[in-house]
Steps between C-alpha positions, in 0.01 A plus 500: 500500500656800324766519236858460633747780438801418279744664746479577870742634760500381861768568761703684233520182289349494152296195403389395154196286422586163343191287452316522832809573709701809583874442467764749625640705211865473599779643288870446542715812496685540173878522516678536169855560619742210448652336807834457321810310607515617861126454551521141379796433729313642797182308413699173506661603829159574654362165381789307653582694816186699592207302366251664740589849378493382138154348548369812677620727220359264238157473663468876550595561133799708607779263391547635146503864616742415780736320261479775235585765763788290629635450147489876428685576824763235428558626144538859623748385764690296240527806272638707788757235592607454136549876462708508820712210372555676165614813681732303731657312208543814292265396220380812320278598210822568311588130513148417387539733201847366409458128556141385547582130506751544781249712693230231458742224603597688815135577580402133463780399737375750758148367464622142543681597821179652639245237400690182584 
């Protein structure tokens, strides 16, 4: 019998030689983006209310990417809504320059109204 190759490819799957056996050389996709606040909320929602979808995303290694995308979309939407609220309430950069603490206090109140 001949020498076994260290790596082979069959049916577009790479195999690596371990001892006398070929084992699939599987790699998980790397996702480095954080899932953030809204991603964590949605993950908990999926676990409780849509467990089949949660499991499908988890098993296909798409959950983290899905949650990171969702978090980015939610944060962008939140920024747009906050800017619209500032405009409607007459909060300007002038107020921010004159009284930063008041501007921060008002911004925190707006954020509380949105995220509660």
